[in-house]
N, CA, C and O atoms as a MOPAC input file, in Angstrom:
PM7 MOZYME 1SCF
protein

 N    -58.49600 1     6.60600 1   -88.30800 1
 C    -57.75400 1     7.87600 1   -88.15900 1
 C    -56.58600 1     7.81400 1   -89.18300 1
 O    -55.78600 1     6.87800 1   -89.19300 1
 N    -56.53600 1     8.82300 1   -90.01400 1
 C    -55.54500 1     8.90800 1   -91.10100 1
 C    -54.22900 1     9.40100 1   -90.53700 1
 O    -54.14500 1     9.88700 1   -89.40900 1
 N    -53.18500 1     9.25600 1   -91.37800 1
 C    -51.83900 1     9.70100 1   -90.97800 1
 C    -51.76200 1    11.18800 1   -90.73200 1
 O    -51.00600 1    11.62500 1   -89.86400 1
 N    -52.51900 1    11.97900 1   -91.46600 1
 C    -52.42600 1    13.43000 1   -91.28900 1
 C    -52.97400 1    13.90700 1   -89.96500 1
 O    -52.74500 1    15.05100 1   -89.57100 1
 N    -53.71900 1    13.01800 1   -89.25100 1
 C    -54.26100 1    13.42200 1   -87.93400 1
 C    -53.35400 1    13.12600 1   -86.79600 1
 O    -53.76600 1    13.25400 1   -85.64300 1
 N    -52.14000 1    12.73500 1   -87.05600 1
 C    -51.18900 1    12.32500 1   -86.00400 1
 C    -50.03300 1    13.38000 1   -85.96600 1
 O    -49.49600 1    13.80300 1   -86.99000 1
 N    -49.71000 1    13.75400 1   -84.73900 1
 C    -48.56800 1    14.65100 1   -84.52100 1
 C    -47.35500 1    13.79500 1   -84.50100 1
 O    -47.30300 1    12.80200 1   -83.77600 1
 N    -46.32400 1    14.17000 1   -85.32000 1
 C    -45.14800 1    13.33100 1   -85.43200 1
 C    -43.86200 1    14.02000 1   -85.01300 1
 O    -43.02500 1    13.40200 1   -84.35500 1
 N    -43.68300 1    15.26100 1   -85.37000 1
 C    -42.39800 1    15.88600 1   -85.17600 1
 C    -42.17800 1    16.42400 1   -83.78800 1
 O    -43.12800 1    16.81400 1   -83.10900 1
 N    -40.94600 1    16.45000 1   -83.36300 1
 C    -40.57200 1    16.92900 1   -82.07200 1
 C    -40.99600 1    18.36500 1   -81.85300 1
 O    -41.46400 1    18.70500 1   -80.76700 1
 N    -40.84300 1    19.23100 1   -82.86800 1
 C    -41.19500 1    20.63000 1   -82.78700 1
 C    -42.69300 1    20.82200 1   -82.53700 1
 O    -43.08800 1    21.68800 1   -81.75700 1
 N    -43.51900 1    20.01900 1   -83.19600 1
 C    -44.96100 1    20.08500 1   -82.96500 1
 C    -45.33700 1    19.69900 1   -81.55700 1
 O    -46.21100 1    20.32000 1   -80.95100 1
 N    -44.68300 1    18.67200 1   -81.02700 1
 C    -44.93500 1    18.29400 1   -79.61500 1
 C    -44.52000 1    19.47300 1   -78.69100 1
 O    -45.23800 1    19.81200 1   -77.75100 1
 N    -43.38200 1    20.07000 1   -78.97100 1
 C    -42.89000 1    21.16400 1   -78.10300 1
 C    -43.78000 1    22.36900 1   -78.16500 1
 O    -43.90300 1    23.06500 1   -77.15700 1
 N    -44.40400 1    22.66100 1   -79.27000 1
 C    -45.31400 1    23.73500 1   -79.40800 1
 C    -46.52400 1    23.50500 1   -78.54000 1
 O    -46.99600 1    24.43800 1   -77.89200 1
 N    -47.05700 1    22.26000 1   -78.50600 1
 C    -48.21500 1    21.97000 1   -77.68400 1
 C    -47.83900 1    22.04000 1   -76.20800 1
 O    -48.58500 1    22.59400 1   -75.40000 1
 N    -46.70300 1    21.49000 1   -75.86300 1
 C    -46.23100 1    21.49200 1   -74.40500 1
 C    -46.04600 1    22.94200 1   -73.99900 1
 O    -46.42600 1    23.28700 1   -72.88000 1
 N    -45.48200 1    23.82900 1   -74.84000 1
 C    -45.13400 1    25.17100 1   -74.39500 1
 C    -46.37400 1    26.03400 1   -74.20000 1
 O    -46.29900 1    27.07700 1   -73.54900 1
 N    -47.50700 1    25.62400 1   -74.74700 1
 C    -48.74600 1    26.35500 1   -74.57300 1
 C    -49.21700 1    26.34500 1   -73.12600 1
 O    -49.92900 1    27.25100 1   -72.69300 1
 N    -48.82800 1    25.33900 1   -72.39200 1
 C    -49.10800 1    25.16700 1   -70.97000 1
 C    -50.60800 1    25.12000 1   -70.64200 1
 O    -51.03800 1    25.55100 1   -69.57200 1
 N    -51.39700 1    24.58300 1   -71.59400 1
 C    -52.79400 1    24.44000 1   -71.46800 1
 C    -53.05000 1    22.95800 1   -71.21400 1
 O    -53.25900 1    22.20000 1   -72.16200 1
 N    -53.03700 1    22.52800 1   -69.94000 1
 C    -53.11100 1    21.10200 1   -69.65700 1
 C    -54.22900 1    20.75100 1   -68.71000 1
 O    -54.66900 1    21.57900 1   -67.91200 1
 N    -54.68400 1    19.52500 1   -68.80200 1
 C    -55.74900 1    18.98100 1   -68.01100 1
 C    -55.33900 1    17.57100 1   -67.63800 1
 O    -54.70700 1    16.86600 1   -68.42500 1
 N    -55.70900 1    17.16100 1   -66.41300 1
 C    -55.30800 1    15.83700 1   -66.01700 1
 C    -56.31300 1    15.09500 1   -65.21300 1
 O    -57.19600 1    15.70500 1   -64.60900 1
 N    -56.20900 1    13.79000 1   -65.18400 1
 C    -56.98500 1    12.93200 1   -64.30600 1
 C    -55.99100 1    11.88600 1   -63.71400 1
 O    -54.77500 1    12.05300 1   -63.80500 1
 N    -56.53000 1    10.83500 1   -63.12300 1
 C    -55.67800 1     9.81600 1   -62.49700 1
 C    -54.83400 1     9.04600 1   -63.51200 1
 O    -53.77700 1     8.52700 1   -63.15400 1
 N    -55.26200 1     8.96100 1   -64.73300 1
 C    -54.56300 1     8.09000 1   -65.70700 1
 C    -53.86300 1     8.80900 1   -66.88100 1
 O    -52.91000 1     8.27600 1   -67.45000 1
 N    -54.34200 1    10.03600 1   -67.24900 1
 C    -53.86500 1    10.76100 1   -68.39100 1
 C    -53.65900 1    12.15600 1   -68.12300 1
 O    -54.29500 1    12.69600 1   -67.21800 1
 N    -52.78500 1    12.82900 1   -68.86100 1
 C    -52.62000 1    14.25900 1   -68.86900 1
 C    -52.83600 1    14.65700 1   -70.34200 1
 O    -52.30500 1    14.00400 1   -71.24100 1
 N    -53.62200 1    15.73700 1   -70.59200 1
 C    -53.87700 1    16.20200 1   -71.91000 1
 C    -53.33600 1    17.61100 1   -72.03600 1
 O    -53.65500 1    18.50000 1   -71.24500 1
 N    -52.47200 1    17.79600 1   -73.09700 1
 C    -51.98600 1    19.16100 1   -73.44800 1
 C    -52.75800 1    19.52200 1   -74.67700 1
 O    -52.91700 1    18.70000 1   -75.57900 1
 N    -53.23900 1    20.73100 1   -74.73000 1
 C    -54.15500 1    21.15200 1   -75.84000 1
 C    -53.67200 1    22.49400 1   -76.38300 1
 O    -53.38000 1    23.41900 1   -75.62600 1
 N    -53.59800 1    22.57700 1   -77.67400 1
 C    -53.24200 1    23.87300 1   -78.34700 1
 C    -54.08400 1    24.02600 1   -79.60300 1
 O    -54.29000 1    23.06200 1   -80.34000 1
 N    -54.55600 1    25.20300 1   -79.84000 1
 C    -55.33300 1    25.53000 1   -81.05300 1
 C    -54.41300 1    25.48100 1   -82.22800 1
 O    -53.30600 1    26.01500 1   -82.15900 1
 N    -54.82600 1    24.85400 1   -83.32000 1
 C    -54.10700 1    24.91400 1   -84.56800 1
 C    -54.93000 1    25.59300 1   -85.62400 1
 O    -56.14100 1    25.75700 1   -85.47300 1
 N    -54.28500 1    25.98400 1   -86.68600 1
 C    -55.03900 1    26.70100 1   -87.73300 1
 C    -55.47500 1    25.81200 1   -88.86700 1
 O    -55.64300 1    26.24800 1   -90.00600 1
 N    -55.65600 1    24.54500 1   -88.52500 1
 C    -56.11100 1    23.54500 1   -89.50800 1
 C    -57.61500 1    23.28200 1   -89.30700 1
 O    -58.17500 1    23.66700 1   -88.28100 1
 N    -58.25700 1    22.63900 1   -90.26600 1
 C    -59.62800 1    22.34900 1   -90.16000 1
 C    -59.92600 1    21.05800 1   -89.44800 1
 O    -61.06800 1    20.59700 1   -89.43900 1
 N    -58.91900 1    20.47200 1   -88.85400 1
 C    -59.07100 1    19.16700 1   -88.17900 1
 C    -58.16300 1    19.13800 1   -86.96100 1
 O    -57.26200 1    19.96500 1   -86.81800 1
 N    -58.41400 1    18.17900 1   -86.09300 1
 C    -57.58100 1    18.04500 1   -84.93200 1
 C    -56.53500 1    16.96500 1   -85.19400 1
 O    -56.72300 1    16.05900 1   -86.00500 1
 N    -55.43400 1    17.10400 1   -84.47400 1
 C    -54.35500 1    16.10600 1   -84.52700 1
 C    -54.05900 1    15.58700 1   -83.15900 1
 O    -54.22000 1    16.29800 1   -82.16600 1
 N    -53.62100 1    14.33700 1   -83.09100 1
 C    -53.41900 1    13.67500 1   -81.78000 1
 C    -51.99400 1    13.12800 1   -81.70000 1
 O    -51.46600 1    12.59400 1   -82.67500 1
 N    -51.37600 1    13.27000 1   -80.51400 1
 C    -50.09200 1    12.68400 1   -80.21600 1
 C    -50.18400 1    11.97400 1   -78.90400 1
 O    -50.97000 1    12.36100 1   -78.04000 1
 N    -49.37200 1    10.90900 1   -78.73100 1
 C    -49.38100 1    10.09100 1   -77.56800 1
 C    -47.93200 1    10.02000 1   -77.03000 1
 O    -47.01200 1     9.71200 1   -77.78800 1
 N    -47.72800 1    10.30000 1   -75.73700 1
 C    -46.41200 1    10.19100 1   -75.13500 1
 C    -46.43700 1     9.24200 1   -73.96000 1
 O    -47.24900 1     9.35900 1   -73.04200 1
 N    -45.50300 1     8.28200 1   -74.02500 1
 C    -45.37800 1     7.30900 1   -72.90300 1
 C    -43.87500 1     7.24000 1   -72.53200 1
 O    -43.02700 1     6.91100 1   -73.36100 1
 N    -43.59200 1     7.55400 1   -71.29900 1
 C    -42.18800 1     7.54800 1   -70.86000 1
 C    -41.65300 1     6.11600 1   -70.72700 1
 O    -42.42600 1     5.16800 1   -70.58500 1
 N    -40.36500 1     5.97600 1   -70.77300 1
 C    -39.71100 1     4.67300 1   -70.63200 1
 C    -39.80500 1     4.13800 1   -69.24400 1
 O    -39.51600 1     2.96400 1   -69.01600 1
 N    -40.20000 1     4.95800 1   -68.30600 1
 C    -40.37600 1     4.46500 1   -66.92800 1
 C    -41.59200 1     3.53000 1   -66.80400 1
 O    -41.72400 1     2.82200 1   -65.80500 1
 N    -42.44800 1     3.52200 1   -67.77700 1
 C    -43.62800 1     2.70900 1   -67.75000 1
 C    -43.37500 1     1.39100 1   -68.47800 1
 O    -43.40800 1     1.35400 1   -69.70800 1
 N    -43.12400 1     0.31000 1   -67.74000 1
 C    -42.97100 1    -1.00200 1   -68.28600 1
 C    -41.88900 1    -1.14300 1   -69.36100 1
 O    -41.00600 1    -0.29700 1   -69.50800 1
 N    -41.99900 1    -2.26200 1   -70.11400 1
 C    -41.09500 1    -2.40700 1   -71.20900 1
 C    -41.69100 1    -2.03500 1   -72.49300 1
 O    -42.80700 1    -1.51600 1   -72.48400 1
 N    -41.04800 1    -2.25000 1   -73.64700 1
 C    -41.54900 1    -1.82200 1   -74.93000 1
 C    -42.88200 1    -2.45600 1   -75.29400 1
 O    -43.74200 1    -1.81600 1   -75.89800 1
 N    -43.04600 1    -3.72200 1   -74.92200 1
 C    -44.24400 1    -4.43000 1   -75.18900 1
 C    -45.46700 1    -3.75500 1   -74.51900 1
 O    -46.52700 1    -3.57900 1   -75.11900 1
 N    -45.25200 1    -3.39300 1   -73.24900 1
 C    -46.32300 1    -2.75300 1   -72.45800 1
 C    -46.61900 1    -1.41800 1   -72.99500 1
 O    -47.79300 1    -1.07100 1   -73.12800 1
 N    -45.63300 1    -0.63000 1   -73.31900 1
 C    -45.83500 1     0.70700 1   -73.85300 1
 C    -46.56100 1     0.63300 1   -75.21400 1
 O    -47.44700 1     1.44900 1   -75.46900 1
 N    -46.21100 1    -0.31000 1   -76.07800 1
 C    -46.83700 1    -0.43200 1   -77.37100 1
 C    -48.32700 1    -0.83900 1   -77.21700 1
 O    -49.19500 1    -0.39900 1   -77.97200 1
 N    -48.57300 1    -1.67800 1   -76.22800 1
 C    -49.94300 1    -2.13200 1   -75.91700 1
 C    -50.81300 1    -0.95400 1   -75.53100 1
 O    -51.94100 1    -0.80500 1   -75.99900 1
 N    -50.24500 1    -0.10100 1   -74.64400 1
 C    -51.00700 1     1.10000 1   -74.23000 1
 C    -51.22900 1     2.01200 1   -75.41900 1
 O    -52.32100 1     2.54700 1   -75.61400 1
 N    -50.16800 1     2.18700 1   -76.22000 1
 C    -50.25200 1     3.04900 1   -77.38900 1
 C    -51.34600 1     2.59800 1   -78.41900 1
 O    -52.10700 1     3.38800 1   -78.97700 1
 N    -51.34200 1     1.27800 1   -78.60400 1
 C    -52.36700 1     0.67800 1   -79.52100 1
 C    -53.79500 1     0.89100 1   -78.96300 1
 O    -54.72300 1     1.20800 1   -79.70700 1
 N    -53.94000 1     0.71000 1   -77.66000 1
 C    -55.22900 1     0.94700 1   -77.04200 1
 C    -55.70800 1     2.37800 1   -77.16700 1
 O    -56.87100 1     2.63000 1   -77.48500 1
 N    -54.77200 1     3.35000 1   -76.90700 1
 C    -55.10500 1     4.75200 1   -77.05400 1
 C    -55.41500 1     5.14500 1   -78.49300 1
 O    -56.29400 1     5.97400 1   -78.73100 1
 N    -54.71800 1     4.57100 1   -79.43600 1
 C    -55.01800 1     4.80300 1   -80.83100 1
 C    -56.36800 1     4.37100 1   -81.22400 1
 O    -57.08500 1     5.06200 1   -81.94700 1
 N    -56.73200 1     3.16400 1   -80.72200 1
 C    -58.10200 1     2.65600 1   -81.00900 1
 C    -59.17100 1     3.45800 1   -80.38400 1
 O    -60.22600 1     3.65900 1   -80.98500 1
 N    -58.93600 1     3.94500 1   -79.15200 1
 C    -59.93400 1     4.83300 1   -78.53800 1
 C    -60.04800 1     6.10600 1   -79.29900 1
 O    -61.15300 1     6.60000 1   -79.52800 1
 N    -58.91400 1     6.66200 1   -79.70700 1
 C    -58.96000 1     7.91400 1   -80.52800 1
 C    -59.67600 1     7.67600 1   -81.86900 1
 O    -60.44200 1     8.52100 1   -82.33200 1
 N    -59.42000 1     6.54100 1   -82.46800 1
 C    -60.09000 1     6.27000 1   -83.77600 1
 C    -61.56900 1     6.11900 1   -83.62800 1
 O    -62.33700 1     6.55900 1   -84.48400 1
 N    -61.98500 1     5.48800 1   -82.53000 1
 C    -63.46600 1     5.29100 1   -82.29100 1
 C    -64.17200 1     6.65000 1   -81.96000 1
 O    -65.33900 1     6.85600 1   -82.29300 1
 N    -63.43000 1     7.54300 1   -81.30700 1
 C    -64.13900 1     8.74600 1   -80.79100 1
 C    -63.63300 1    10.01200 1   -81.51200 1
 O    -63.90200 1    11.11700 1   -81.04100 1
 N    -62.89400 1     9.88300 1   -82.66200 1
 C    -62.36000 1    10.98900 1   -83.35100 1
 C    -63.45100 1    11.98000 1   -83.90800 1
 O    -63.23500 1    13.18900 1   -83.99500 1
 N    -64.55800 1    11.42600 1   -84.25500 1
 C    -65.62800 1    12.29800 1   -84.75900 1
 C    -66.29700 1    13.15100 1   -83.71300 1
 O    -66.96400 1    14.14100 1   -84.01400 1
 N    -66.09300 1    12.72500 1   -82.42500 1
 C    -66.64300 1    13.56900 1   -81.35400 1
 C    -65.69600 1    14.57100 1   -80.78400 1
 O    -66.02800 1    15.28900 1   -79.84100 1
 N    -64.48400 1    14.63100 1   -81.36100 1
 C    -63.47800 1    15.60700 1   -80.88700 1
 C    -63.63300 1    16.87800 1   -81.72800 1
 O    -63.72500 1    16.82000 1   -82.95500 1
 N    -63.65900 1    18.00400 1   -81.05700 1
 C    -63.83700 1    19.27300 1   -81.78200 1
 C    -62.63100 1    19.53300 1   -82.69700 1
 O    -61.48800 1    19.38800 1   -82.26300 1
 N    -62.87200 1    19.90900 1   -83.94000 1
 C    -61.77200 1    20.12200 1   -84.87800 1
 C    -61.04600 1    21.46300 1   -84.52400 1
 O    -61.60100 1    22.38600 1   -83.92800 1
 N    -59.74100 1    21.47500 1   -84.95600 1
 C    -58.94400 1    22.65000 1   -84.80500 1
 C    -58.02600 1    22.67200 1   -83.61900 1
 O    -57.58900 1    23.74000 1   -83.19000 1
 N    -57.71400 1    21.47500 1   -83.06200 1
 C    -56.83700 1    21.44200 1   -81.89200 1
 C    -55.70800 1    20.38900 1   -82.10600 1
 O    -55.91300 1    19.38400 1   -82.78500 1
 N    -54.56300 1    20.63400 1   -81.53500 1
 C    -53.54200 1    19.68400 1   -81.41200 1
 C    -53.61800 1    19.14900 1   -79.98100 1
 O    -53.58100 1    19.92600 1   -79.02700 1
 N    -53.72800 1    17.80500 1   -79.82700 1
 C    -53.93200 1    17.20200 1   -78.51100 1
 C    -52.81400 1    16.22200 1   -78.28800 1
 O    -52.58200 1    15.33800 1   -79.11300 1
 N    -52.11100 1    16.36900 1   -77.16900 1
 C    -51.07900 1    15.40700 1   -76.76600 1
 C    -51.46700 1    14.77100 1   -75.46100 1
 O    -51.69900 1    15.44800 1   -74.46000 1
 N    -51.53400 1    13.44500 1   -75.48600 1
 C    -51.98900 1    12.66300 1   -74.30000 1
 C    -50.65900 1    12.08900 1   -73.71000 1
 O    -49.86700 1    11.46000 1   -74.41100 1
 N    -50.46300 1    12.33500 1   -72.41200 1
 C    -49.31700 1    11.77900 1   -71.66500 1
 C    -49.85800 1    10.73400 1   -70.72400 1
 O    -50.75800 1    10.99700 1   -69.92700 1
 N    -49.28700 1     9.51700 1   -70.82700 1
 C    -49.75500 1     8.38700 1   -70.04400 1
 C    -49.11100 1     8.40900 1   -68.65000 1
 O    -47.89900 1     8.59500 1   -68.54100 1
 N    -49.89700 1     8.22300 1   -67.58900 1
 C    -49.34700 1     8.15100 1   -66.24600 1
 C    -48.96200 1     6.67600 1   -65.89600 1
 O    -49.32900 1     5.74400 1   -66.61200 1
 N    -48.24700 1     6.50700 1   -64.82700 1
 C    -47.60900 1     5.24100 1   -64.48900 1
 C    -48.57800 1     4.10500 1   -64.05400 1
 O    -48.17300 1     2.94200 1   -64.04700 1
 N    -49.79300 1     4.40500 1   -63.70700 1
 C    -50.73900 1     3.35600 1   -63.29100 1
 C    -51.54900 1     2.81400 1   -64.44500 1
 O    -52.35600 1     1.91100 1   -64.22700 1
 N    -51.38500 1     3.30600 1   -65.65900 1
 C    -52.22100 1     2.88900 1   -66.80600 1
 C    -51.98000 1     1.40100 1   -67.17400 1
 O    -52.95100 1     0.74900 1   -67.56100 1
 N    -50.75500 1     0.80900 1   -67.08300 1
 C    -50.61600 1    -0.60500 1   -67.45900 1
 C    -51.52000 1    -1.58000 1   -66.67900 1
 O    -51.81000 1    -2.68000 1   -67.15000 1
 N    -51.95600 1    -1.16000 1   -65.48500 1
 C    -52.72500 1    -2.07600 1   -64.67900 1
 C    -54.24600 1    -1.89300 1   -64.87300 1
 O    -55.01800 1    -2.63100 1   -64.26000 1
 N    -54.69900 1    -0.93700 1   -65.70400 1
 C    -56.15500 1    -0.75800 1   -65.80900 1
 C    -56.65700 1    -1.40600 1   -67.09000 1
 O    -55.88600 1    -1.70100 1   -68.00200 1
 N    -57.95500 1    -1.61900 1   -67.13600 1
 C    -58.58600 1    -2.28300 1   -68.28900 1
 C    -58.80300 1    -1.23500 1   -69.40900 1
 O    -58.66600 1    -0.02800 1   -69.21100 1
 N    -59.15500 1    -1.78500 1   -70.61100 1
 C    -59.48900 1    -0.94300 1   -71.75800 1
 C    -60.62400 1    -0.03800 1   -71.48300 1
 O    -60.56500 1     1.13400 1   -71.85400 1
 N    -61.68300 1    -0.51600 1   -70.84000 1
 C    -62.86300 1     0.28800 1   -70.51700 1
 C    -62.51700 1     1.46200 1   -69.61600 1
 O    -62.97300 1     2.58600 1   -69.82700 1
 N    -61.68200 1     1.17000 1   -68.58200 1
 C    -61.26300 1     2.25200 1   -67.69900 1
 C    -60.43600 1     3.29700 1   -68.37800 1
 O    -60.56100 1     4.48800 1   -68.09400 1
 N    -59.55300 1     2.83600 1   -69.31700 1
 C    -58.76900 1     3.73500 1   -70.09900 1
 C    -59.61800 1     4.60300 1   -71.01600 1
 O    -59.35900 1     5.79200 1   -71.20200 1
 N    -60.63000 1     3.97700 1   -71.57700 1
 C    -61.54500 1     4.69400 1   -72.43700 1
 C    -62.34600 1     5.74400 1   -71.66900 1
 O    -62.53200 1     6.85700 1   -72.16000 1
 N    -62.82000 1     5.40400 1   -70.47600 1
 C    -63.54700 1     6.37600 1   -69.66300 1
 C    -62.67500 1     7.49200 1   -69.15900 1
 O    -63.13800 1     8.61900 1   -68.98800 1
 N    -61.34500 1     7.17300 1   -68.90400 1
 C    -60.40400 1     8.27200 1   -68.55800 1
 C    -60.19400 1     9.22500 1   -69.72700 1
 O    -60.11800 1    10.44100 1   -69.55500 1
 N    -60.10400 1     8.65300 1   -70.90000 1
 C    -59.92000 1     9.41200 1   -72.12900 1
 C    -61.12400 1    10.34700 1   -72.38100 1
 O    -60.95300 1    11.53000 1   -72.67700 1
 N    -62.31500 1     9.79900 1   -72.25900 1
 C    -63.52200 1    10.61600 1   -72.45300 1
 C    -63.66200 1    11.71000 1   -71.38700 1
 O    -64.07300 1    12.83300 1   -71.67700 1
 N    -63.30400 1    11.34300 1   -70.12800 1
 C    -63.38500 1    12.26300 1   -69.01200 1
 C    -62.48800 1    13.45400 1   -69.25000 1
 O    -62.88800 1    14.60000 1   -69.04400 1
 N    -61.24800 1    13.17200 1   -69.69300 1
 C    -60.29800 1    14.26300 1   -69.89000 1
 C    -60.68800 1    15.19100 1   -71.07100 1
 O    -60.41200 1    16.39000 1   -71.05200 1
 N    -61.33800 1    14.59500 1   -72.09500 1
 C    -61.88000 1    15.44300 1   -73.14900 1
 C    -63.00900 1    16.29000 1   -72.68300 1
 O    -63.14500 1    17.43200 1   -73.12100 1
 N    -63.85700 1    15.75500 1   -71.77500 1
 C    -64.94700 1    16.56100 1   -71.25400 1
 C    -64.49400 1    17.72400 1   -70.43700 1
 O    -65.01400 1    18.82400 1   -70.62500 1
 N    -63.54600 1    17.55400 1   -69.52800 1
 C    -63.08000 1    18.61000 1   -68.69400 1
 C    -62.25700 1    19.65600 1   -69.45100 1
 O    -62.09800 1    20.78800 1   -68.99400 1
 N    -61.74500 1    19.26200 1   -70.60200 1
 C    -61.01600 1    20.21900 1   -71.41200 1
 C    -61.83400 1    20.92700 1   -72.48400 1
 O    -61.30500 1    21.70100 1   -73.28100 1
 N    -63.14000 1    20.64400 1   -72.48700 1
 C    -64.06100 1    21.23900 1   -73.48700 1
 C    -63.65900 1    20.96200 1   -74.91800 1
 O    -63.85200 1    21.80000 1   -75.79900 1
 N    -63.08500 1    19.75600 1   -75.15500 1
 C    -62.71600 1    19.40700 1   -76.46900 1
 C    -63.70000 1    18.43800 1   -77.10300 1
 O    -63.63700 1    18.17500 1   -78.30400 1
 N    -64.58600 1    17.92200 1   -76.31300 1
 C    -65.57600 1    16.94900 1   -76.75800 1
 C    -66.81900 1    17.72300 1   -77.27500 1
 O    -67.35400 1    18.62600 1   -76.63100 1
 N    -67.22100 1    17.30500 1   -78.46200 1
 C    -68.44100 1    17.91800 1   -79.06600 1
 C    -69.65200 1    17.32800 1   -78.32800 1
 O    -69.77800 1    16.11200 1   -78.17800 1
 N    -70.52700 1    18.21500 1   -77.87700 1
 C    -71.72100 1    17.76800 1   -77.11000 1
 C    -72.79500 1    17.32800 1   -78.00900 1
 O    -73.86200 1    16.92300 1   -77.54500 1

């Protein structure tokens, strides 16, 4: 996943949040907004209430790897922000990956 596929600025995050188009499961919440680009961009949000910095970075690295592996199956033209819920530090990589794919399926962002 290249740098241009990552949402970085505060304003871009706020635009996605203000769209109020969200989907959730037990581990993640997905906010989705259509962009006018030919590709999708991804952002990850983890609150400080979840563990320490080491734990949060581990979760972030796992989610980035999952995004990198499945980026070609994500429909282009969307800004996607994933918000991590508090029970994620205790789950395995495989469960996090299945939660990620599940949330993409229910949001119709996954290419079939």
